[in-house]
C-alpha positions as CSV (number, residue, x, y, z in Angstrom):
1,M,0.0,0.0,0.0
2,H,1.2,3.5,-0.9
3,I,-0.1,6.9,-0.4
4,W,0.3,9.5,-3.2
5,V,-0.2,13.2,-2.4
6,D,-1.1,15.8,-5.0
7,A,1.1,18.1,-3.1
8,D,0.8,21.5,-4.9
9,G,-2.6,22.3,-3.4
10,C,-2.5,20.2,-0.2
11,P,-3.0,22.2,3.0
12,V,0.0,22.4,5.3
13,E,-2.1,20.8,8.2
14,V,-2.7,17.8,6.1
15,K,0.9,17.5,5.0
16,N,2.0,17.6,8.6
17,L,-0.5,14.9,9.6
18,L,0.8,12.8,6.7
19,Y,4.4,13.1,7.9
20,K,3.4,11.8,11.3
21,T,1.3,9.0,9.8
22,A,4.2,7.9,7.6
23,E,6.5,7.5,10.6
24,K,4.0,6.1,13.0
25,R,2.4,3.6,10.7
26,Q,5.5,3.0,8.5
27,I,3.7,3.7,5.3
28,Q,5.3,4.9,2.1
29,I,4.0,8.4,1.2
30,T,5.1,10.2,-2.0
31,F,4.5,13.9,-2.4
32,V,4.1,14.7,-6.1
33,A,4.6,18.3,-7.1
34,N,6.1,20.6,-9.8
35,Q,8.2,22.4,-7.3
36,I,10.7,21.2,-4.6
37,L,9.1,20.7,-1.2
38,T,10.9,20.7,2.1
39,L,10.0,17.3,3.6
40,P,11.2,15.6,6.8
41,T,14.0,13.1,6.4
42,S,12.4,9.7,6.6
43,P,12.6,6.4,4.8
44,F,8.8,6.5,4.5
45,I,8.5,10.0,2.9
46,K,9.6,10.8,-0.7
47,M,9.3,13.6,-3.1
48,M,8.5,13.1,-6.8
49,L,9.3,16.2,-8.8
50,V,7.5,16.6,-12.1
51,P,8.0,19.2,-14.8
52,G,5.8,22.2,-14.7
53,G,2.8,22.2,-16.9
54,L,-0.9,21.7,-16.9
55,D,-1.8,18.6,-14.8
56,A,1.7,17.2,-15.0
57,A,1.5,16.0,-11.3
58,D,-1.9,14.5,-12.0
59,R,-0.8,12.6,-15.0
60,K,2.2,11.2,-13.1
61,I,0.0,10.1,-10.2
62,V,-2.5,8.3,-12.5
63,E,0.4,6.7,-14.4
64,T,1.9,5.4,-11.1
65,V,-1.0,4.6,-8.8
66,E,-2.0,1.0,-8.2
67,S,-5.4,-0.4,-7.0
68,K,-4.2,-0.9,-3.4
69,D,-3.1,2.8,-3.1
70,L,-4.6,6.0,-1.8
71,V,-4.3,9.4,-3.4
72,I,-4.8,12.6,-1.4
73,T,-6.2,15.3,-3.7
74,S,-8.8,18.0,-3.9
75,D,-8.8,17.6,-7.7
76,I,-12.0,15.8,-8.7
77,P,-10.9,14.8,-12.2
78,L,-7.7,13.3,-10.8
79,A,-9.8,11.5,-8.2
80,A,-12.0,10.1,-10.9
81,D,-9.0,8.8,-12.9
82,V,-7.6,7.2,-9.7
83,V,-10.9,5.6,-8.8
84,A,-11.2,4.3,-12.4
85,K,-7.9,2.5,-11.9
86,G,-9.3,0.8,-8.8
87,A,-7.6,2.9,-6.1
88,K,-9.2,5.3,-3.7
89,A,-8.9,9.1,-3.4
90,L,-9.3,11.2,-0.2
91,N,-9.7,14.9,-0.3
92,P,-8.0,17.0,2.4
93,R,-11.4,17.8,3.9
94,G,-12.0,14.1,4.6
95,E,-14.3,12.9,1.8
96,L,-13.3,9.5,0.5
97,Y,-13.9,9.1,-3.3
98,T,-14.9,5.6,-4.4
99,D,-16.5,4.0,-7.4
100,V,-19.9,4.4,-5.6
101,N,-19.8,8.2,-5.1
102,M,-17.3,9.4,-7.8
103,G,-19.9,9.8,-10.6
104,D,-22.0,12.2,-8.5
105,R,-19.0,14.3,-7.4
106,L,-17.7,14.6,-11.0
107,A,-21.2,15.6,-12.3
108,T,-21.5,18.2,-9.6
109,R,-18.0,19.6,-10.4
110,N,-18.8,19.7,-14.1
111,L,-22.1,21.5,-13.4
112,V,-20.3,24.1,-11.3
113,E,-17.6,24.6,-14.0
114,E,-20.3,25.0,-16.6
115,M,-22.1,27.6,-14.6
116,R,-18.9,29.5,-13.9
117,S,-18.0,29.5,-17.7
118,Q,-21.4,31.1,-18.3
119,G,-20.6,34.0,-16.0
120,E,-22.4,32.7,-12.9
121,K,-20.7,34.0,-9.8
122,M,-20.1,31.0,-7.5
123,R,-18.8,30.9,-4.0
124,G,-15.6,29.0,-3.5
125,P,-15.1,26.4,-0.7
126,T,-15.1,27.5,2.9
127,G,-11.7,27.8,4.6
128,F,-9.9,24.7,5.9
129,T,-10.9,24.1,9.5
130,S,-10.0,21.8,12.4
131,K,-13.2,19.9,11.7
132,H,-11.9,19.2,8.2
133,K,-8.5,18.1,9.6
134,Q,-10.2,15.7,12.0
135,S,-12.5,14.3,9.3
136,F,-9.4,13.7,7.1
137,A,-7.5,12.0,9.9
138,N,-10.5,9.8,10.7
139,E,-10.9,8.7,7.0
140,L,-7.2,8.1,6.7
141,D,-7.1,5.9,9.8
142,K,-10.1,3.9,8.5
143,W,-8.4,3.4,5.1
144,I,-5.2,2.3,6.8
145,A,-7.0,-0.1,9.1
146,Q,-8.9,-1.7,6.2
147,K,-5.6,-2.2,4.2
148,R,-3.9,-3.7,7.2
149,L,-6.6,-6.3,7.5
150,Y,-5.7,-7.7,4.1
């Protein structure tokens, strides 16, 4: 099992939680980004630098992810591609994307994008809160526990 992180847009609080999780649970976590990140020194934490460009990190994650893996991302199209490969995706606010709910999430995202392109003013997401961090931690723990059973 491996955790891949779409690191460019990942909140600092989530990254810090992932660093601790990697050490405590001895799970490989790779942060994929188009800029160098300062990461703790650990045999369980790695950085994968990808060239700049539209969706370069996303493409690399999809190319590399396996069905037993988890991807941390707030990018719904990336999550859809990951789920299509049989893996799971978890957004930093604690929502686990699966083959059961991915279609609805993608449809909602596409509707919002279409409304924005037609000039509709849409509110963005609320700020990242401690409730989001706790929800993320809970879902991450559940995923790890399920993988450890197999």
